[in-house]
N, C-alpha and C positions, 0 to 999 in steps of 0.2 A: 802237539805242544801242550803247554800248561795253561793256555788261555782260558778254557772253560773252568778248569780247577781253580785258577786264581779268581775268576768271576764269582764262583760260588762262595769262596772264602771271603771275598769282598762283601758280598750280599749279607753273609752271616755277621760280619763285623759291623757293617753299616746298620743293620737292624738292631743289633745290640746297643750301639752307640745312640741311636734315636730313642730307644726304649729307656736308656739310663740318663740321658741329658735333658736339661730343661728347655733348650732352644735348638733350632736347626743348626745355627752357627756353631754352637759348642759341640753338637753331635758330629758335625763335619770335622772339627778340629780333633776330637777324640778318635774318630774313625781313622783319620790320616796318621795320627800318632801310633795307633794300634797296628796298622798295616805296614808302616814304614820299614820295620826291621825285616819282616818276612819277605816283602817285595825286593828289598835290597839283596837278600841272600839269593833269591831266584834270579835276579838280574846279573849278579856276579857269576853264578853258575852258568847262565846262558852265555855270557861273554867268553867264558873259558871253553865251554863245550861246543858252541855253534861252529867254530872253525873245523872241528873234527867231524861234524856231521854234514857240513855244507862245503866240503872241499872237492875240487876236481882232481886233486893229487892222488894217483892210484896207490902210491906207497903209503900215504897217510890213511887211506881207506882200508888197505890191507892190515895195517898196524892196528887201527881202531877195531876192525872186525875180529882180529886175533886176540887182542888184549882186553877189551872191555867185557865181553861175555863172561870170562872166568871171574873177573872182579865182582860182577853183579850176582854171581852164584854164591859169594860169601854171605853168610847170614847177617853179619854186621852191616855190610853194604846194602843189602835188601832192606834191613830195618831202618837204616838212615834214610834211604830214598822214600820208603813208605811214610816215615814220620814227616819228612819235608813236604811230600805231596799232600798229606793229611792236614798240613798246617800246624803241626805240633812243634816245629822248629821255627822260632822267630815270630810266632803268632801269639799275640797276647789278647785272647778273647775273654776268658773267664777261668776260674779254677777247673771247669769241666768243659773244654772246647769241643768235645765230640758229642754229638747228639746221643741221648741215652739209648735209643734203639740200636744205633750203630755200635756203641761201646759193648753191647751184649753179644755181638756177633763173634763167635769163637775165631773164625778165620781172620777177622780184622784185628782183634787183640793179640793174636799170635804174631801177626806181622809187626806190630808196633812195640810189643813189650817183651818178647821172648828172644 
């Protein structure tokens, strides 16, 4: 699942909010506002996709296993998923949300922007 990924993005957002805000209360409000949109996207996707992955229905399982792999072979779909997982969709951290070291990795930038 996305639990660890979301936790890392939460930690990054919270650290940034604490660094930028004058009080803990304002940092918590800024953090919540910052994470709200990205978390909502992930929740909506989970609501749509979980039935396909946790179904006992053999027909649905066969359809999923037949149809989804070709979709995720499409470059646009791979980029979209990579950007979502990296927190670049719906995440408002800063003008440069990706750590500098990661942004320089050729494989990472290829996934996200090509």
